[in-house]
C-alpha positions, 0 to 999 in steps of 0.5 A: 428530557430535553431534546438533543440540540446538534452542535454548530461547532464544526471540528478542527482539522490537523497534522499535529500528531494524535493518540490511538483508541488503543495501543498502537503495535504498529506506528508506520507503514510502508504499502508496496503496491503492485499493481496489475496482479502478481501470478500468486501460483508463479510466486508463493502458492505450489500448487501440485496438482497442477503441475501434475495436469499441466495442459489437462482441462479445467472442469470448474466454474471459471470467471474470465477477464477476456472470454475472447482469449480464454481457455480451460487448459491448465497450466503448470507454473514454469518455475521450480520453488523451494523452500525459504528460512527456517520455517521452510516456507515455498516460494518460488526462483524467481523471488531468492531474495525474499526467501531470504526475509522469509522468516520475516515475514506474514504470507496471506495465500487466501485473500479475495475481492469478488470483483474481477476488474483491476479498477473495482478492486483497487478501489477495494484494496485502496478506500474499502468500496470498490466505488469509487470517491472515496478516502484511500487508506493513508488518508484515514490513517492520516486522519486518523493519526496526524503525523509525527512530522510536521515537515513532511506530509503524513501521507506519501507516495512514490510513483514509478515511470512507468507510468500512474496506476490504473484510476491514477491519482485516485489511488491516493485521494482523500474523497469526502475527507478534508484535503489536507489528508490526501497523498503528496506525490514523489516523482520518479524524477527531479522535481521529485514534489513538483512546484516546491521551489520558489521562483529566483525573484523570491528565493532567501529573504524575498519569499520569508517576506512573503510567507510571513504576509501571505501566512498573515491574510491568511489566517485573517480570513479564517479568521472570520469564517470560523469552521471551514475546515477546507478552508483551514486544512488549505492553509496548512498545506501551503503552510507545510510547503514552506517547511517541505523546501528543506526537509524533502530535498533531506529525506530523499537524498540518497546520497547521503546513503552508505555505499553499503546500503546502495547497493543493499537495495540494488541502487548499482544495478540497472535493474533494481536501481529504480525500485530499489531508490524508491524502496530506500526512500520509503525507509528515510520517509519513515524514518523522519516520521511520514505515517503512510507510504504507498510505492507504486509499480507502473501501469500494469506492470504485473498484468500477465494476460500474456507472454509471461514466461518472459515478462513476469521475471523482467518484473521480480528482477526489479522489484524482488531485492529491494522489497526483500533489503528494506524488510532487511533494513528496517530491522537492522535499524530498529524500525521492524516492529513498528514499521508494517511492510504491505506486499501485493496488488489488487489480485492474482491469476488464473490457473489456466492458459489463457492466450496460447498462442503467448501465453499467459494468466488472466486476472483472479480475484476470488484466491490470490496472495500478500505478504506482510512484515513487522508492525506486529504481525506474526513472522515466519507464517504462512495464512489461509489457502485457495484450493488444488489449483489455486484459484479459490480461496477455501480457507481462512479465506482474508477480504479487504473488509477483514485486511483494513479492519486488521491493518487499523487494529495495529495502528490503534484503530478501532475501523468503525469507531474512527468516522467523518461526519457526513450529511448521509451521517458518519462515513467510515473506513468499513461503514458497517460491513461484516469485517472481523480482525484477522487476530491468527496473523498477530502478534497480540492475539484476541486474548491478548485484548484483556 
């Protein structure tokens, strides 16, 4: 047989909607990323043994991030747990609003990344590897599926007034995928999207003439350089920006929502107004065809190395009602079945005291919790468990590779088959790592795949 000839054709890249590789269960995702590491022990993973042995010495092996302030004293949660929903899900009194939607969420108590550092663990959950420079999950989703809206970005990031998360813009980078697939930032204050409005002398008919001329020049240049996907992606980004001038403002205009909806998300209360506004924006964006929306809390908002007894209730107060409202609102509008909602951070916390003078908890990436809702996952389910102290995941462990393989499956994508040609060979989100689809949390399990 004659040797195969290398293809000289360069692929084209765009944001047009693309058919998934298999029947999907989800078509959009909203990720509520709680940067800093929420304490699973104080929120959603009760440990009776920890309560019994409060202030006793922990005799197991433990890895500290801050050894200078570390102790081996066990620290029981100061907050009470109670059962919520028909399923009787155990949740902390700090999350009363989440309790009202307990029957709609899938709580995973056995997450693990195994890298006890914010940046590396964020990379693991956002890009699939602890190393920097790879495409974010939202970039992979939009590369594989495109967008249902040609007037809004496919991948939108809603940032927090408390600052960018650890790693900043790397959280929504396109890596080595074309720049068309990077996240578009929506800021927490006006102007929500920088440089969207034209200068005064280019508004109206003047702008239309300018854009028409610019498009003709750009397209002519592209014809002279066929197959230059970076050039094509940049041109498409410019053209999308022009269309966004109207569509984005409409999508982000919360005045169109009813007073009841404002109250549902907590826009009438100072503590919840900001996060509630962004959760409501996320719903409006997926409603209009945006594929992937990620909301970040402020820099290290959940990183309670000290002062946890004061700081944790405060951040729960800001985020609990809006997150639960998002589930209720999506469900009421018939969007929850096809919209996957994620809540979680890059780590949990240790069962021992850090900083005895101002009690907190150190990092724990060996066993922590997150929850999912909608988009084909089972409802009212608790999956996996940590040991008796909440230190390490011991049953049905879900690492970041498993998490990504499961998400891709829900969207009808193969985490290995969806790849990008690089000089070193095809690259994918999983890149040959041992990853399993977590069938037990899916409404359509492995037996239903035919």
